N, C-alpha and C positions, 0 to 999 in steps of 0.2 A: 397681215390678216392672221400669221402665225404668232404675233405678239399680243393678241388680244389676253386679257386676264380670264379665269376661267367666271361664269356667271355669278357663282357663290359670292366672289370677290367683288366682284361690280356692284351686288346688291348691299355688300356690306359696307363698301366705300363710300357710297351713295346714301346710306342711311335708310335703303326702302325696305318696303314690306307691303305684302299683298293687302289690298284694301277690301275689306268685306262688301262696301256700300258701293263699289265701282263692280263688284264680281270678278275680282281678282285671282288667279291661281297662277303661279309661274311655274315655266317647266327649265330643268336645268342640264338634262340628258341630253348632251350634243348629238350623241346618234341617233336617238329618236328625232330630236328637230330636222334632223338630215332627210331622215326616211318622209316625216311631213312633208318637206319641201319638195321632193321627189315625185309624190303623187300626183300633181298636174302635169307632170312630164318635163320636158326640155325647158328651162327657163331663161337660159341665157339670150341676154339682152330683151329680154321680156317685160313688158311693164306690169306689175305686180302691186294690187291693193291691200294693206293690211291695216286692220281694225284692232285696236287696243294692244299696240306692241310690248308696254310694260318696260321693263328692263331690256329688252331686244334680243331674248332669246331663239324665238322663231325668225326675228329680223336677221339675225348672223346666218341663220342656215339660209335664207332666202338670198342674201347678198352672195354669200360663197357661191350659190348656185349660179350666180351671174345674173340675176334679175335687177332692173331698175324699181327699186322699192318706194311707193309713196305710204307712208304710215301715218295714221289719224292716230292721236294720243291727247286725251283730257285731263291726264293726272300728270300735271306740271312737275312733280317730284322724279318722273321718269326721264324727263329731258334732258339733263346732263349727262346720263348714260348713254341714249339716243345719241347726243351729240358727239360722243366718242367713237359712235361706229359711223358716223358721217366722216368724220375724218380718217378713220381706218379704210374705207370705200369711197374714196373721193369720186365725186359725180353720180353715186349709185342710190343714195338714199336722200329723201324729203321727208321732212316730218311736219307735219300738219297739227298743231295743237287746237282741237274743236271737239264738239259732241259728232260722233259719227253720224248719228240719226239725224242731223241737221246741215249735211253737207251733200250737196248733189255730186255723188260718187263720178257719174259720167262725164261732168262739166270740169271737175276738179283732173281727171285723168286725160281727157282730151284725146285717148286713142283707145283702141281695145286692149282689155287687160285681163287677169287672173285676180281672183280673190283669194288670198291664202292667210286664214287667220285663227288663234285661238280665241274665239269669242268672249267676252266676258257673258257671264251666265244670265246677266239681268236683263240683256239687251239683244242677244244672240237670235233667239226666233224672229222679233220684231224685224232687224236688219235682213233676216232670211225672207222673212214673207214679202218684205218692200223690193228687195232685187227680184222676185220671182213673179212680183204682180206688175211689170213693166208694161205697158202699153205696147212701147216697141218692141217687136222680136223679129229676128232675133236681138238680143239686148246687146249692149257695148260689152258687157262682161262674159268673157267666153268661158270661164269656168268658175265654179265655185268651191274651194276646199276648206272645209269649216270643221272646228270642233264643238260639239254639242255634249250636254249630257247626255248618256247612254240611251236615256227613255225616249229623250227626243230625238235622237238619231232614228230610233227603231221605227217612231211615228213616220218620220219623213219617208223611209223607204219600204213602210209596211204594203202588204196587200189584200187585197178582199178577202173577208172571211176571218181576220186577225184581231184581237183586242186592241192593237194600234193603229189601226187603220182608220183614218178620218179625216177631216179638211186639208190637214197638212200634207198627207200623203198625197191626195189628189192635185194640189196645187203644185208639189213638186214633180209630179209625173206627168201631167197632162201634155205639156211640150218640152219635158226636158227628160234626160236620164239621170237618175238618181242612185247612188250605189253606196252602202257601207264600205269604207276604204279601209279602215284601222280601227282596233278598240285598244284604248289606252286606260291603263289602270290607275286609279286614283292614288296609289302611292308614289307615281311619276311626277305629281305636283308637288309645289310647297307654298302654301299649307294644303295637304291632301283634302279636296272637297270629301263631302260626304256620300259621293256617289261615283259610280264608273262614268267614263267619257268615251266618244267615239267621234270617229273623223268621217264626214260624209263628203263624197266628191259628186257635184252636179253639172251638166254639160245641156246647153240649150240642145232643142231637137226641133223637127218640123212642127209649126204650128197648125192644129187643125183648123180647116177652113169655116166660117159662118158663125164663128164663137167667140163672145166677146168675154175678157176677165172678169168684168162685173157682173154680170150675168151668170157665168159658173161659179162666182164667189157666192152669190145670193142662194143658188141650188143648193151648195153644199152648207153653207150656213143654216137653211131651213131643214135640210136632211138630217145633219150631224147635231143640230141645236138640239133635235128631241131623240136622239139615235138609238133609246131603247123601244120608240113607238114605230109601226108600219108606217110605210110611206104615204100611203092614203092618208093618214094624220100629221104626219109632218110637213108634207108638201100642201096640204089643202089651202094654207094659208098664202102659198105663192101665187100668183095670179099665173094661171094656165097651167100649173102644175099637174093638177090631176088629169087633164086634156092631154099633156105630154105624155104621163104613163100609158094612158089608154092608145094614143097613136102608136107610140113606140112598142107597144106590148110588152111593157115591163109590169111585172107583176106588184100590185099594190098592197099586197100583203108582206112584201118583202121588207126588211130593215136596211138602213144607209149601209152599215159596214159589209153587206153583201153584193153591194150595187159596185160594177167596175168602174174604173177611171175613163173607159170608152163610153159606159153607159151615162156616166155622169155629163161628160162631154155632149153627147147625143142628146140629152134632154135640154140642156143650156142651148142647143144649136136650135132647136126646136121651138123653143120660147122667144129666141133672136127673130127667127124667120117670121113666127107667128105673129110677131108686131110691126112688121114691115107692111 
């Protein structure tokens, strides 16, 4: 472990540069990477899924923490650098060359796992919503520790009444606990992105009874699809939407950003029960 060359030397030796098309931004600060790897808690002998490891900066930190890492990387240029980490940490690192959006993560891991990743910006939100939309709950993943653009991170942890509150907040909070774990300055990356970043940590929580993921998704899509309109306008196209508001005594002149996660869950539950 102590013989590993600095990440900048690895990048130079393998002729690597961050791909804009793949949404890559590399982190070199070892102390920062160790702090990120510590967010999920003790990783000794724990299974960890990493998406987009690139040259392996965060991967190193996870391996140093004792994790058994499965890394999915679609950029073949990075594979030689990751192979060096496999040699340095025998039996701890598995590298899969593939598109993370096309892989069944639960099947790949085959056991409970944590996800820790500096997600490529261009696919981060889609991967996140896929993990949160699992019909199986609790899911096989035990926690998500993910780097996002700070703007996206704020939307994930937003509370009702704020400008950032929307569908992503409801999806992240209705059966999970989501928190902003750390802010990361743009200068920490190479090349520096145009925006600040932040790390969100999510853990599964108890799922409310009588609510389906698909119905909640339809409710929030209708409500926030026309977020500047009153609920009586935005939900009128949703079968049973206005009746649900009346039955639950939710003021139909309110706007979506004022409706709590619990109220959205209640609307979805009423719709599910009314169709039985």
